[in-house]
Jmol script that loads the backbone (N, CA, C; Angstrom):
load data "model"
ATOM      1  N   MET A   1      -4.079  45.566  -1.521  1.00  0.00           N
ATOM      2  CA  MET A   1      -5.207  44.799  -1.518  1.00  0.00           C
ATOM      3  C   MET A   1      -6.085  45.224  -1.149  1.00  0.00           C
ATOM      4  N   SER A   2      -7.070  44.597  -0.861  1.00  0.00           N
ATOM      5  CA  SER A   2      -8.273  44.587  -0.576  1.00  0.00           C
ATOM      6  C   SER A   2      -8.327  43.776   1.142  1.00  0.00           C
ATOM      7  N   ALA A   3      -9.082  44.433   1.360  1.00  0.00           N
ATOM      8  CA  ALA A   3      -9.176  44.079   2.724  1.00  0.00           C
ATOM      9  C   ALA A   3     -10.191  43.065   3.234  1.00  0.00           C
ATOM     10  N   LEU A   4     -10.133  42.058   2.294  1.00  0.00           N
ATOM     11  CA  LEU A   4     -10.653  40.424   2.138  1.00  0.00           C
ATOM     12  C   LEU A   4     -10.806  40.107   3.399  1.00  0.00           C
ATOM     13  N   PHE A   5      -9.695  39.378   4.297  1.00  0.00           N
ATOM     14  CA  PHE A   5      -8.995  39.205   5.305  1.00  0.00           C
ATOM     15  C   PHE A   5      -9.308  40.046   6.582  1.00  0.00           C
ATOM     16  N   PRO A   6      -9.296  39.051   7.173  1.00  0.00           N
ATOM     17  CA  PRO A   6      -9.235  40.104   8.850  1.00  0.00           C
ATOM     18  C   PRO A   6      -7.331  39.856   9.311  1.00  0.00           C
ATOM     19  N   GLU A   7      -7.337  40.636  10.402  1.00  0.00           N
ATOM     20  CA  GLU A   7      -6.099  40.857  11.172  1.00  0.00           C
ATOM     21  C   GLU A   7      -5.657  39.398  11.874  1.00  0.00           C
ATOM     22  N   ILE A   8      -6.898  38.695  12.152  1.00  0.00           N
ATOM     23  CA  ILE A   8      -5.708  37.678  12.440  1.00  0.00           C
ATOM     24  C   ILE A   8      -5.328  36.767  11.400  1.00  0.00           C
ATOM     25  N   ILE A   9      -5.802  36.329  10.089  1.00  0.00           N
ATOM     26  CA  ILE A   9      -5.191  36.172   9.283  1.00  0.00           C
ATOM     27  C   ILE A   9      -4.630  36.776   8.288  1.00  0.00           C
ATOM     28  N   THR A  10      -4.233  38.084   8.074  1.00  0.00           N
ATOM     29  CA  THR A  10      -3.277  38.797   7.589  1.00  0.00           C
ATOM     30  C   THR A  10      -2.091  38.956   8.722  1.00  0.00           C
ATOM     31  N   ASN A  11      -2.298  38.223   9.706  1.00  0.00           N
ATOM     32  CA  ASN A  11      -0.983  38.259  10.881  1.00  0.00           C
ATOM     33  C   ASN A  11      -0.010  37.122  10.560  1.00  0.00           C
ATOM     34  N   LEU A  12      -0.741  36.085  10.373  1.00  0.00           N
ATOM     35  CA  LEU A  12      -0.293  34.772   9.754  1.00  0.00           C
ATOM     36  C   LEU A  12       1.380  34.837   9.064  1.00  0.00           C
ATOM     37  N   PRO A  13       2.272  34.391   8.819  1.00  0.00           N
ATOM     38  CA  PRO A  13       2.935  34.586   8.269  1.00  0.00           C
ATOM     39  C   PRO A  13       2.700  34.361   6.808  1.00  0.00           C
ATOM     40  N   GLU A  14       3.597  35.273   5.298  1.00  0.00           N
ATOM     41  CA  GLU A  14       3.484  35.235   4.307  1.00  0.00           C
ATOM     42  C   GLU A  14       3.786  34.498   3.885  1.00  0.00           C
ATOM     43  N   ALA A  15       3.351  33.820   2.858  1.00  0.00           N
ATOM     44  CA  ALA A  15       3.999  32.330   1.833  1.00  0.00           C
ATOM     45  C   ALA A  15       4.653  32.930   1.179  1.00  0.00           C
ATOM     46  N   ASP A  16       5.130  31.742   0.169  1.00  0.00           N
ATOM     47  CA  ASP A  16       7.058  32.955  -0.400  1.00  0.00           C
ATOM     48  C   ASP A  16       6.183  31.514  -2.053  1.00  0.00           C
ATOM     49  N   ILE A  17       5.359  32.435  -2.613  1.00  0.00           N
ATOM     50  CA  ILE A  17       4.758  31.618  -3.882  1.00  0.00           C
ATOM     51  C   ILE A  17       5.297  32.585  -4.903  1.00  0.00           C
ATOM     52  N   PRO A  18       6.067  31.398  -5.762  1.00  0.00           N
ATOM     53  CA  PRO A  18       6.547  32.587  -7.002  1.00  0.00           C
ATOM     54  C   PRO A  18       5.491  32.568  -8.545  1.00  0.00           C
ATOM     55  N   LEU A  19       4.581  33.682  -7.758  1.00  0.00           N
ATOM     56  CA  LEU A  19       3.597  33.998  -8.583  1.00  0.00           C
ATOM     57  C   LEU A  19       3.577  35.684  -9.031  1.00  0.00           C
ATOM     58  N   LYS A  20       3.159  36.783  -9.676  1.00  0.00           N
ATOM     59  CA  LYS A  20       3.184  37.637  -9.900  1.00  0.00           C
ATOM     60  C   LYS A  20       2.076  38.275  -8.774  1.00  0.00           C
ATOM     61  N   GLY A  21       2.148  39.015  -8.114  1.00  0.00           N
ATOM     62  CA  GLY A  21       0.605  40.063  -7.580  1.00  0.00           C
ATOM     63  C   GLY A  21      -0.022  39.488  -7.190  1.00  0.00           C
ATOM     64  N   ILE A  22       0.949  38.337  -6.500  1.00  0.00           N
ATOM     65  CA  ILE A  22      -0.077  37.436  -5.386  1.00  0.00           C
ATOM     66  C   ILE A  22       0.138  37.809  -3.448  1.00  0.00           C
ATOM     67  N   SER A  23      -0.491  38.157  -3.028  1.00  0.00           N
ATOM     68  CA  SER A  23      -0.690  38.113  -1.286  1.00  0.00           C
ATOM     69  C   SER A  23      -1.084  36.661  -0.746  1.00  0.00           C
ATOM     70  N   ALA A  24      -0.849  35.763   0.288  1.00  0.00           N
ATOM     71  CA  ALA A  24      -0.555  34.650   0.708  1.00  0.00           C
ATOM     72  C   ALA A  24      -0.631  34.593   1.926  1.00  0.00           C
ATOM     73  N   PHE A  25      -1.159  34.153   2.956  1.00  0.00           N
ATOM     74  CA  PHE A  25      -1.091  33.822   3.943  1.00  0.00           C
ATOM     75  C   PHE A  25      -1.398  32.319   4.775  1.00  0.00           C
ATOM     76  N   LEU A  26      -0.186  31.937   5.673  1.00  0.00           N
ATOM     77  CA  LEU A  26       0.048  30.505   5.138  1.00  0.00           C
ATOM     78  C   LEU A  26       0.022  29.984   6.588  1.00  0.00           C
ATOM     79  N   SER A  27      -1.264  29.230   6.828  1.00  0.00           N
ATOM     80  CA  SER A  27      -1.180  28.188   8.288  1.00  0.00           C
ATOM     81  C   SER A  27      -0.868  27.308   8.239  1.00  0.00           C
ATOM     82  N   GLN A  28       0.335  27.107   9.494  1.00  0.00           N
ATOM     83  CA  GLN A  28       1.039  25.790   8.925  1.00  0.00           C
ATOM     84  C   GLN A  28       0.334  24.701   9.474  1.00  0.00           C
ATOM     85  N   ALA A  29       0.756  23.394   9.203  1.00  0.00           N
ATOM     86  CA  ALA A  29      -0.042  22.302  10.487  1.00  0.00           C
ATOM     87  C   ALA A  29       1.182  20.803  10.322  1.00  0.00           C
ATOM     88  N   ASP A  30       1.199  20.396  11.310  1.00  0.00           N
ATOM     89  CA  ASP A  30       2.270  19.249  11.223  1.00  0.00           C
ATOM     90  C   ASP A  30       1.859  18.302   9.806  1.00  0.00           C
ATOM     91  N   SER A  31       0.638  17.883   8.845  1.00  0.00           N
ATOM     92  CA  SER A  31       0.557  16.897   7.712  1.00  0.00           C
ATOM     93  C   SER A  31      -0.206  18.199   6.648  1.00  0.00           C
ATOM     94  N   HIS A  32      -0.519  19.457   7.225  1.00  0.00           N
ATOM     95  CA  HIS A  32      -1.109  19.849   5.948  1.00  0.00           C
ATOM     96  C   HIS A  32      -1.100  21.863   6.066  1.00  0.00           C
ATOM     97  N   GLN A  33      -1.073  21.939   4.991  1.00  0.00           N
ATOM     98  CA  GLN A  33      -1.508  23.739   4.707  1.00  0.00           C
ATOM     99  C   GLN A  33      -2.807  24.417   4.064  1.00  0.00           C
ATOM    100  N   ILE A  34      -2.905  25.458   4.982  1.00  0.00           N
ATOM    101  CA  ILE A  34      -3.805  26.495   4.246  1.00  0.00           C
ATOM    102  C   ILE A  34      -3.565  27.220   3.879  1.00  0.00           C
ATOM    103  N   LEU A  35      -4.005  28.069   2.697  1.00  0.00           N
ATOM    104  CA  LEU A  35      -3.587  29.859   2.388  1.00  0.00           C
ATOM    105  C   LEU A  35      -4.554  30.176   2.339  1.00  0.00           C
ATOM    106  N   PHE A  36      -4.526  31.383   2.497  1.00  0.00           N
ATOM    107  CA  PHE A  36      -5.617  32.171   2.000  1.00  0.00           C
ATOM    108  C   PHE A  36      -4.842  33.849   1.145  1.00  0.00           C
ATOM    109  N   MET A  37      -5.926  33.398  -0.211  1.00  0.00           N
ATOM    110  CA  MET A  37      -4.793  34.318  -0.953  1.00  0.00           C
ATOM    111  C   MET A  37      -5.502  34.918  -1.589  1.00  0.00           C
ATOM    112  N   GLU A  38      -4.487  36.606  -2.092  1.00  0.00           N
ATOM    113  CA  GLU A  38      -5.483  36.864  -3.868  1.00  0.00           C
ATOM    114  C   GLU A  38      -4.468  37.579  -4.329  1.00  0.00           C
ATOM    115  N   PHE A  39      -4.784  37.501  -5.559  1.00  0.00           N
ATOM    116  CA  PHE A  39      -4.284  37.638  -6.816  1.00  0.00           C
ATOM    117  C   PHE A  39      -4.980  39.304  -7.606  1.00  0.00           C
ATOM    118  N   ALA A  40      -4.118  40.334  -7.607  1.00  0.00           N
ATOM    119  CA  ALA A  40      -4.158  41.525  -8.077  1.00  0.00           C
ATOM    120  C   ALA A  40      -3.603  41.782  -9.182  1.00  0.00           C
ATOM    121  N   GLU A  41      -3.337  40.597 -10.055  1.00  0.00           N
ATOM    122  CA  GLU A  41      -2.634  40.747 -11.737  1.00  0.00           C
ATOM    123  C   GLU A  41      -3.214  39.451 -11.832  1.00  0.00           C
ATOM    124  N   ASP A  42      -3.092  39.005 -13.103  1.00  0.00           N
ATOM    125  CA  ASP A  42      -3.487  37.964 -14.044  1.00  0.00           C
ATOM    126  C   ASP A  42      -2.136  37.012 -14.311  1.00  0.00           C
ATOM    127  N   VAL A  43      -2.754  35.938 -13.271  1.00  0.00           N
ATOM    128  CA  VAL A  43      -1.125  34.734 -13.579  1.00  0.00           C
ATOM    129  C   VAL A  43      -1.906  33.626 -14.581  1.00  0.00           C
ATOM    130  N   ASP A  44      -1.099  33.087 -15.504  1.00  0.00           N
ATOM    131  CA  ASP A  44      -0.890  32.187 -16.203  1.00  0.00           C
ATOM    132  C   ASP A  44      -0.193  30.700 -15.255  1.00  0.00           C
ATOM    133  N   LEU A  45      -1.260  29.867 -15.641  1.00  0.00           N
ATOM    134  CA  LEU A  45      -0.668  28.620 -14.262  1.00  0.00           C
ATOM    135  C   LEU A  45       0.248  27.920 -15.064  1.00  0.00           C
ATOM    136  N   GLN A  46       1.232  27.315 -15.474  1.00  0.00           N
ATOM    137  CA  GLN A  46       1.833  25.929 -16.198  1.00  0.00           C
ATOM    138  C   GLN A  46       1.765  24.683 -16.046  1.00  0.00           C
ATOM    139  N   GLU A  47       1.640  23.716 -16.136  1.00  0.00           N
ATOM    140  CA  GLU A  47       1.329  22.843 -16.178  1.00  0.00           C
ATOM    141  C   GLU A  47       1.984  21.460 -14.656  1.00  0.00           C
ATOM    142  N   HIS A  48       1.120  21.385 -13.630  1.00  0.00           N
ATOM    143  CA  HIS A  48       1.951  20.876 -12.819  1.00  0.00           C
ATOM    144  C   HIS A  48       1.035  19.614 -12.283  1.00  0.00           C
ATOM    145  N   SER A  49       1.845  18.825 -10.796  1.00  0.00           N
ATOM    146  CA  SER A  49       0.308  18.194  -9.867  1.00  0.00           C
ATOM    147  C   SER A  49       1.547  18.730  -8.794  1.00  0.00           C
ATOM    148  N   HIS A  50       0.609  17.862  -8.085  1.00  0.00           N
ATOM    149  CA  HIS A  50       0.994  17.848  -6.414  1.00  0.00           C
ATOM    150  C   HIS A  50       0.387  16.763  -5.652  1.00  0.00           C
ATOM    151  N   ASP A  51       0.000  16.815  -4.941  1.00  0.00           N
ATOM    152  CA  ASP A  51      -0.675  16.105  -3.631  1.00  0.00           C
ATOM    153  C   ASP A  51      -1.936  16.701  -3.514  1.00  0.00           C
ATOM    154  N   SER A  52      -3.182  16.475  -3.013  1.00  0.00           N
ATOM    155  CA  SER A  52      -4.079  17.227  -3.485  1.00  0.00           C
ATOM    156  C   SER A  52      -4.929  18.353  -2.988  1.00  0.00           C
ATOM    157  N   GLN A  53      -5.449  18.934  -3.115  1.00  0.00           N
ATOM    158  CA  GLN A  53      -6.086  20.441  -3.873  1.00  0.00           C
ATOM    159  C   GLN A  53      -6.700  20.688  -3.617  1.00  0.00           C
ATOM    160  N   TRP A  54      -7.574  21.649  -2.095  1.00  0.00           N
ATOM    161  CA  TRP A  54      -9.085  21.688  -2.309  1.00  0.00           C
ATOM    162  C   TRP A  54      -9.156  23.447  -2.071  1.00  0.00           C
ATOM    163  N   GLY A  55     -10.106  23.855  -2.547  1.00  0.00           N
ATOM    164  CA  GLY A  55     -10.154  25.137  -2.496  1.00  0.00           C
ATOM    165  C   GLY A  55     -11.307  25.833  -2.606  1.00  0.00           C
ATOM    166  N   ILE A  56     -12.019  27.007  -2.211  1.00  0.00           N
ATOM    167  CA  ILE A  56     -12.580  27.804  -1.793  1.00  0.00           C
ATOM    168  C   ILE A  56     -12.693  29.175  -2.358  1.00  0.00           C
ATOM    169  N   VAL A  57     -13.930  30.120  -3.696  1.00  0.00           N
ATOM    170  CA  VAL A  57     -13.526  30.827  -4.572  1.00  0.00           C
ATOM    171  C   VAL A  57     -14.499  31.791  -3.107  1.00  0.00           C
ATOM    172  N   LEU A  58     -13.375  32.572  -2.659  1.00  0.00           N
ATOM    173  CA  LEU A  58     -13.777  34.035  -1.919  1.00  0.00           C
ATOM    174  C   LEU A  58     -14.768  35.009  -3.105  1.00  0.00           C
ATOM    175  N   GLU A  59     -13.731  35.383  -3.981  1.00  0.00           N
ATOM    176  CA  GLU A  59     -13.818  36.365  -4.793  1.00  0.00           C
ATOM    177  C   GLU A  59     -13.025  35.996  -6.140  1.00  0.00           C
ATOM    178  N   GLY A  60     -14.108  36.685  -7.517  1.00  0.00           N
ATOM    179  CA  GLY A  60     -13.251  36.224  -9.140  1.00  0.00           C
ATOM    180  C   GLY A  60     -13.654  35.125  -9.096  1.00  0.00           C
ATOM    181  N   LYS A  61     -12.444  34.796 -10.150  1.00  0.00           N
ATOM    182  CA  LYS A  61     -12.626  33.788 -11.447  1.00  0.00           C
ATOM    183  C   LYS A  61     -11.669  32.944 -11.389  1.00  0.00           C
ATOM    184  N   ILE A  62     -11.314  31.419 -11.182  1.00  0.00           N
ATOM    185  CA  ILE A  62     -10.045  30.921 -12.033  1.00  0.00           C
ATOM    186  C   ILE A  62     -11.086  29.907 -12.963  1.00  0.00           C
ATOM    187  N   GLU A  63      -9.835  29.399 -13.622  1.00  0.00           N
ATOM    188  CA  GLU A  63     -10.255  28.827 -14.977  1.00  0.00           C
ATOM    189  C   GLU A  63      -8.765  27.280 -15.430  1.00  0.00           C
ATOM    190  N   LEU A  64      -9.464  26.407 -14.732  1.00  0.00           N
ATOM    191  CA  LEU A  64      -9.068  25.484 -14.689  1.00  0.00           C
ATOM    192  C   LEU A  64      -8.939  24.115 -14.862  1.00  0.00           C
ATOM    193  N   ILE A  65      -7.529  23.874 -16.191  1.00  0.00           N
ATOM    194  CA  ILE A  65      -8.106  22.505 -16.598  1.00  0.00           C
ATOM    195  C   ILE A  65      -7.530  21.615 -15.786  1.00  0.00           C
ATOM    196  N   ILE A  66      -8.358  20.081 -14.783  1.00  0.00           N
ATOM    197  CA  ILE A  66      -7.859  19.262 -14.122  1.00  0.00           C
ATOM    198  C   ILE A  66      -7.987  18.219 -15.269  1.00  0.00           C
ATOM    199  N   ASP A  67      -6.296  17.522 -15.560  1.00  0.00           N
ATOM    200  CA  ASP A  67      -6.678  15.980 -16.073  1.00  0.00           C
ATOM    201  C   ASP A  67      -7.385  15.694 -17.192  1.00  0.00           C
ATOM    202  N   GLY A  68      -7.245  17.433 -17.994  1.00  0.00           N
ATOM    203  CA  GLY A  68      -7.303  17.725 -19.860  1.00  0.00           C
ATOM    204  C   GLY A  68      -9.090  18.427 -19.438  1.00  0.00           C
ATOM    205  N   VAL A  69     -10.142  18.278 -18.353  1.00  0.00           N
ATOM    206  CA  VAL A  69     -10.606  19.096 -18.700  1.00  0.00           C
ATOM    207  C   VAL A  69     -10.990  20.442 -18.277  1.00  0.00           C
ATOM    208  N   GLN A  70     -11.598  21.273 -18.484  1.00  0.00           N
ATOM    209  CA  GLN A  70     -11.710  22.502 -18.235  1.00  0.00           C
ATOM    210  C   GLN A  70     -12.982  22.531 -17.623  1.00  0.00           C
ATOM    211  N   HIS A  71     -12.552  23.825 -16.826  1.00  0.00           N
ATOM    212  CA  HIS A  71     -12.883  24.168 -14.985  1.00  0.00           C
ATOM    213  C   HIS A  71     -13.550  25.535 -14.956  1.00  0.00           C
ATOM    214  N   THR A  72     -14.523  25.986 -14.899  1.00  0.00           N
ATOM    215  CA  THR A  72     -14.477  28.068 -14.778  1.00  0.00           C
ATOM    216  C   THR A  72     -15.304  27.759 -13.321  1.00  0.00           C
ATOM    217  N   PHE A  73     -14.777  28.313 -11.689  1.00  0.00           N
ATOM    218  CA  PHE A  73     -14.996  28.935 -10.706  1.00  0.00           C
ATOM    219  C   PHE A  73     -15.266  29.858 -10.630  1.00  0.00           C
ATOM    220  N   VAL A  74     -16.231  30.177  -9.945  1.00  0.00           N
ATOM    221  CA  VAL A  74     -16.537  31.712  -9.723  1.00  0.00           C
ATOM    222  C   VAL A  74     -16.809  31.538  -7.960  1.00  0.00           C
ATOM    223  N   LYS A  75     -16.956  33.016  -7.286  1.00  0.00           N
ATOM    224  CA  LYS A  75     -17.477  32.948  -5.816  1.00  0.00           C
ATOM    225  C   LYS A  75     -18.349  32.099  -5.365  1.00  0.00           C
ATOM    226  N   GLY A  76     -18.083  31.241  -4.701  1.00  0.00           N
ATOM    227  CA  GLY A  76     -18.716  30.632  -3.750  1.00  0.00           C
ATOM    228  C   GLY A  76     -18.659  28.767  -4.080  1.00  0.00           C
ATOM    229  N   ASP A  77     -18.194  28.648  -5.373  1.00  0.00           N
ATOM    230  CA  ASP A  77     -17.691  27.571  -5.825  1.00  0.00           C
ATOM    231  C   ASP A  77     -16.368  26.974  -5.315  1.00  0.00           C
ATOM    232  N   ARG A  78     -16.578  25.877  -4.974  1.00  0.00           N
ATOM    233  CA  ARG A  78     -15.485  24.592  -4.671  1.00  0.00           C
ATOM    234  C   ARG A  78     -14.439  23.687  -5.429  1.00  0.00           C
ATOM    235  N   TYR A  79     -13.769  23.964  -5.240  1.00  0.00           N
ATOM    236  CA  TYR A  79     -12.502  22.863  -7.211  1.00  0.00           C
ATOM    237  C   TYR A  79     -12.077  21.612  -6.014  1.00  0.00           C
ATOM    238  N   PHE A  80     -11.514  20.248  -6.314  1.00  0.00           N
ATOM    239  CA  PHE A  80     -10.972  19.731  -5.911  1.00  0.00           C
ATOM    240  C   PHE A  80      -9.874  19.235  -7.061  1.00  0.00           C
ATOM    241  N   ILE A  81      -8.635  18.986  -6.605  1.00  0.00           N
ATOM    242  CA  ILE A  81      -7.739  19.164  -7.571  1.00  0.00           C
ATOM    243  C   ILE A  81      -7.403  17.381  -7.177  1.00  0.00           C
ATOM    244  N   PRO A  82      -6.871  15.881  -7.310  1.00  0.00           N
ATOM    245  CA  PRO A  82      -6.902  15.005  -7.091  1.00  0.00           C
ATOM    246  C   PRO A  82      -5.202  14.662  -6.579  1.00  0.00           C
ATOM    247  N   SER A  83      -4.219  14.559  -5.887  1.00  0.00           N
ATOM    248  CA  SER A  83      -3.331  14.390  -6.009  1.00  0.00           C
ATOM    249  C   SER A  83      -2.535  13.562  -7.266  1.00  0.00           C
ATOM    250  N   GLY A  84      -1.268  13.837  -7.508  1.00  0.00           N
ATOM    251  CA  GLY A  84      -0.910  13.692  -8.433  1.00  0.00           C
ATOM    252  C   GLY A  84      -1.583  13.974 -10.293  1.00  0.00           C
ATOM    253  N   ALA A  85      -2.771  14.836  -9.432  1.00  0.00           N
ATOM    254  CA  ALA A  85      -3.837  15.237 -11.265  1.00  0.00           C
ATOM    255  C   ALA A  85      -2.848  16.121 -11.579  1.00  0.00           C
ATOM    256  N   LYS A  86      -2.382  16.531 -13.781  1.00  0.00           N
ATOM    257  CA  LYS A  86      -1.851  17.207 -13.731  1.00  0.00           C
ATOM    258  C   LYS A  86      -3.165  18.309 -14.175  1.00  0.00           C
ATOM    259  N   HIS A  87      -2.676  19.865 -13.681  1.00  0.00           N
ATOM    260  CA  HIS A  87      -3.297  20.682 -13.713  1.00  0.00           C
ATOM    261  C   HIS A  87      -2.634  22.364 -14.126  1.00  0.00           C
ATOM    262  N   SER A  88      -3.601  22.792 -15.346  1.00  0.00           N
ATOM    263  CA  SER A  88      -3.168  23.988 -15.493  1.00  0.00           C
ATOM    264  C   SER A  88      -4.357  25.145 -15.223  1.00  0.00           C
ATOM    265  N   GLY A  89      -3.962  26.287 -15.591  1.00  0.00           N
ATOM    266  CA  GLY A  89      -4.997  27.533 -15.948  1.00  0.00           C
ATOM    267  C   GLY A  89      -5.030  28.734 -16.020  1.00  0.00           C
ATOM    268  N   LYS A  90      -5.744  29.565 -15.278  1.00  0.00           N
ATOM    269  CA  LYS A  90      -5.306  31.053 -15.341  1.00  0.00           C
ATOM    270  C   LYS A  90      -6.570  31.675 -14.038  1.00  0.00           C
ATOM    271  N   ILE A  91      -5.521  32.326 -13.377  1.00  0.00           N
ATOM    272  CA  ILE A  91      -6.211  32.897 -12.290  1.00  0.00           C
ATOM    273  C   ILE A  91      -6.146  34.524 -12.635  1.00  0.00           C
ATOM    274  N   TYR A  92      -7.590  35.182 -12.427  1.00  0.00           N
ATOM    275  CA  TYR A  92      -7.951  36.344 -13.209  1.00  0.00           C
ATOM    276  C   TYR A  92      -7.342  37.237 -11.763  1.00  0.00           C
ATOM    277  N   ALA A  93      -7.718  38.577 -12.214  1.00  0.00           N
ATOM    278  CA  ALA A  93      -6.923  39.515 -10.989  1.00  0.00           C
ATOM    279  C   ALA A  93      -8.312  40.163  -9.879  1.00  0.00           C
ATOM    280  N   GLY A  94      -8.562  39.992  -8.798  1.00  0.00           N
ATOM    281  CA  GLY A  94      -9.362  40.290  -8.094  1.00  0.00           C
ATOM    282  C   GLY A  94      -9.665  38.965  -7.537  1.00  0.00           C
ATOM    283  N   TYR A  95      -8.665  37.594  -8.150  1.00  0.00           N
ATOM    284  CA  TYR A  95      -9.427  36.324  -7.211  1.00  0.00           C
ATOM    285  C   TYR A  95      -8.973  36.415  -5.959  1.00  0.00           C
ATOM    286  N   ALA A  96      -9.703  35.390  -5.003  1.00  0.00           N
ATOM    287  CA  ALA A  96      -9.418  35.514  -4.037  1.00  0.00           C
ATOM    288  C   ALA A  96     -10.150  33.666  -3.508  1.00  0.00           C
ATOM    289  N   ASP A  97      -8.842  33.045  -2.764  1.00  0.00           N
ATOM    290  CA  ASP A  97      -9.608  31.895  -1.794  1.00  0.00           C
ATOM    291  C   ASP A  97      -8.935  31.678  -0.930  1.00  0.00           C
ATOM    292  N   ILE A  98      -9.416  30.582  -0.422  1.00  0.00           N
ATOM    293  CA  ILE A  98      -9.315  29.897   0.629  1.00  0.00           C
ATOM    294  C   ILE A  98      -8.525  27.788   0.204  1.00  0.00           C
ATOM    295  N   THR A  99      -7.121  27.967   0.394  1.00  0.00           N
ATOM    296  CA  THR A  99      -6.719  26.426  -0.354  1.00  0.00           C
ATOM    297  C   THR A  99      -6.186  25.583   0.851  1.00  0.00           C
ATOM    298  N   PHE A 100      -6.405  24.012   0.678  1.00  0.00           N
ATOM    299  CA  PHE A 100      -6.294  23.165   1.629  1.00  0.00           C
ATOM    300  C   PHE A 100      -5.359  22.269   0.688  1.00  0.00           C
ATOM    301  N   PHE A 101      -4.056  22.623   0.918  1.00  0.00           N
ATOM    302  CA  PHE A 101      -3.428  21.276   0.561  1.00  0.00           C
ATOM    303  C   PHE A 101      -2.429  20.923   1.152  1.00  0.00           C
ATOM    304  N   HIS A 102      -3.025  18.926   0.501  1.00  0.00           N
ATOM    305  CA  HIS A 102      -2.627  17.937   1.970  1.00  0.00           C
ATOM    306  C   HIS A 102      -1.214  17.987   1.542  1.00  0.00           C
ATOM    307  N   GLU A 103      -0.373  18.819   2.308  1.00  0.00           N
ATOM    308  CA  GLU A 103       0.924  18.533   2.170  1.00  0.00           C
ATOM    309  C   GLU A 103       1.787  19.371   2.924  1.00  0.00           C
ATOM    310  N   LYS A 104       2.668  19.069   4.120  1.00  0.00           N
ATOM    311  CA  LYS A 104       2.736  20.109   4.707  1.00  0.00           C
ATOM    312  C   LYS A 104       3.617  20.824   4.645  1.00  0.00           C
ATOM    313  N   ASP A 105       4.421  21.001   3.526  1.00  0.00           N
ATOM    314  CA  ASP A 105       5.425  21.500   3.427  1.00  0.00           C
ATOM    315  C   ASP A 105       5.596  22.381   1.396  1.00  0.00           C
ATOM    316  N   ARG A 106       4.975  22.046   1.059  1.00  0.00           N
ATOM    317  CA  ARG A 106       3.896  22.973  -0.287  1.00  0.00           C
ATOM    318  C   ARG A 106       4.915  24.203  -0.541  1.00  0.00           C
ATOM    319  N   TYR A 107       4.521  25.112   0.684  1.00  0.00           N
ATOM    320  CA  TYR A 107       4.944  26.005   0.882  1.00  0.00           C
ATOM    321  C   TYR A 107       5.657  26.811   1.780  1.00  0.00           C
ATOM    322  N   GLN A 108       6.513  27.562   1.453  1.00  0.00           N
ATOM    323  CA  GLN A 108       8.077  27.820   3.116  1.00  0.00           C
ATOM    324  C   GLN A 108       7.109  30.010   3.292  1.00  0.00           C
ATOM    325  N   VAL A 109       7.570  29.920   4.566  1.00  0.00           N
ATOM    326  CA  VAL A 109       7.417  31.675   4.829  1.00  0.00           C
ATOM    327  C   VAL A 109       8.537  31.588   4.350  1.00  0.00           C
ATOM    328  N   LYS A 110       8.054  33.071   3.452  1.00  0.00           N
ATOM    329  CA  LYS A 110       8.372  34.451   3.638  1.00  0.00           C
ATOM    330  C   LYS A 110       9.269  35.173   4.309  1.00  0.00           C
ATOM    331  N   LYS A 111      10.387  34.810   3.820  1.00  0.00           N
ATOM    332  CA  LYS A 111      11.746  35.231   4.561  1.00  0.00           C
ATOM    333  C   LYS A 111      11.750  36.671   4.381  1.00  0.00           C
ATOM    334  N   ALA A 112      11.793  37.508   5.261  1.00  0.00           N
ATOM    335  CA  ALA A 112      11.913  39.058   5.491  1.00  0.00           C
ATOM    336  C   ALA A 112      13.248  39.481   4.347  1.00  0.00           C
ATOM    337  N   SER A 113      12.851  40.696   3.621  1.00  0.00           N
ATOM    338  CA  SER A 113      13.904  41.190   3.259  1.00  0.00           C
ATOM    339  C   SER A 113      14.905  42.118   3.780  1.00  0.00           C
ATOM    340  N   PRO A 114      16.547  42.035   3.672  1.00  0.00           N
ATOM    341  CA  PRO A 114      17.187  42.760   4.298  1.00  0.00           C
ATOM    342  C   PRO A 114      16.718  44.067   4.350  1.00  0.00           C
ATOM    343  N   SER A 115      16.435  44.820   5.449  1.00  0.00           N
ATOM    344  CA  SER A 115      16.469  46.287   5.391  1.00  0.00           C
ATOM    345  C   SER A 115      17.854  46.703   4.726  1.00  0.00           C
ATOM    346  N   ALA A 116      17.682  48.544   3.938  1.00  0.00           N
ATOM    347  CA  ALA A 116      18.756  48.945   3.501  1.00  0.00           C
ATOM    348  C   ALA A 116      19.086  50.020   4.396  1.00  0.00           C
TER     349      ALA A 116
END
end "model"
wireframe off; spacefill off
backbone 0.3
color backbone group
């Protein structure tokens, strides 16, 4: 991955997100989570819903279909997904963002791999 995020971010715990090619660092609070994410591969997002999500695109491109409306977001754009809104999309390799989830337990910390 690139050196987009400084050490104060990359020293945060890694989030356990079941998507290929992702590096995600998790800032955990009592009522929400903030994720700092980078994608090394293209990812198709299946339709799903959850509590509110807000993000700002730092690099690359993401296409989102939010409640049936297609959007394309690029570097500098912000997006908002309301609570319960069905959404899907495509994340392109090279994409990076900062995402706020209005959920305290959307993602868990990635468990360390057992040593060989």
